[in-house]
N, C-alpha and C positions, 0 to 999 in steps of 0.2 A: 420153368426153372430146370436147370440141368439135373440129371439123375445123380443122386448122392449129395446134392447141395444142401447146405444148412443156412438158416437165417437166425441171427442173434439180435436182440433189441436191448438197448440200454435206456433207462429213464432217469429223470432229474434226481429223484430221491435216492436212486442207487449210488449216485456220485458222492453223497454226503457220508462222511465218516461217522457222524453222530447226528441224530435227529434233534431238532429244537423242541423237545417235549414229545408227548405221544402223538403219533400220526392219527388224525381223526378223519372223518368223512370229507371235510372240506379240503384237506390237503390231498386226499386220494382223488377227488374229483378234479383238482387242479393239476394233477400229475401230467407231465408231458414227456414224450419221447425225445431223446437227445441224439441217438445214434442207431443206425441199422447197418449190420454187416452181413453181406451175402458171401459165403465161402463156397467156391466151386473150382474144380479143375486145378487145384493147387494155388489158387489166387483168392484174394478177398477184395470185394467192392464195398466201399463204405459211404453211406449217406449220413450227413450231420444235420441236425435240426436245431433251430433256435426259435422256440415258440413262447410268446408272451401274450398278454392281453392286448389285442388290437393289432398285432403284427406277427408274422412268422417268416422264417427264412430256411430254405433247404439247400444244402450244397451237395451236388451229385458227385459220383465217383470221378467223372471227367472234369470236375472243377466248375461246371456251369451251375447257376443258381436259379432258384425260384423264390421270389419274395411276394408276400401277400399282405395287404393291409385291410383290416376289417373293422366294423363298428364294434365298440366296446361290448364285451360279454364275459361274464364270469360263470363257468360251468358249475361251480359250487354254490353260488348265490345268484341264480338267474333273475330274481326279481329285485335285487338291491343295486345292481350296477348295470348300466347299459344306456344306449341311445334311446331316445323316445321314438315311438311309432312302431314297435314290434320288429325292428330290423336288427336286433342284437345278434352279433356273430356273423352277419353276412359280409362277404368279401366285396370291397368296392374297388380295389386296385390290385392287379397282378402284374408282375414283371418277370420275364424269363431272361436272365443274364443281361438286363437292360436293353435287349434287342426287340422283344415283343412285349408291349405293354397293353393291357386291357383294363379299361375303367368302366365301372358299372354304376348305374343310377337306379336305386330301388324306389319304388312307389307303391302305394296301395291302389288297387283297382276297385272302384265302386260299381256294382252292378245295379241295373235298374230294378226297382221294386224290392230292394233289400235294405236291411238296416245294418249299421256298423256298431251298434251297441248291444250288449248282452241283455237278455231279459230274465 
């Protein structure tokens, strides 16, 4: 980072003029970044974020994008919402400006002489 540069972050709840009731732990855990601004050498570079459950998108200062799709996961309620099989929150598709796409397949590895159940 250049000498004297500053970084400012904005979050979803910052954008609300009034909150829909008291902010509780659940809303705090679900809070997401919406913008990052890097100010340096008399100019500002801005990244914008659109993060929701199961997908996210980042727009970089040059206009390029990064999109990710993940298995359903709620940071505030980790045991109540999610895909089965302990893969909650894992990204299975990434796209960089629709030019480079990576798809992932997640699976459990079973090792010999082990058990998959808790005792």
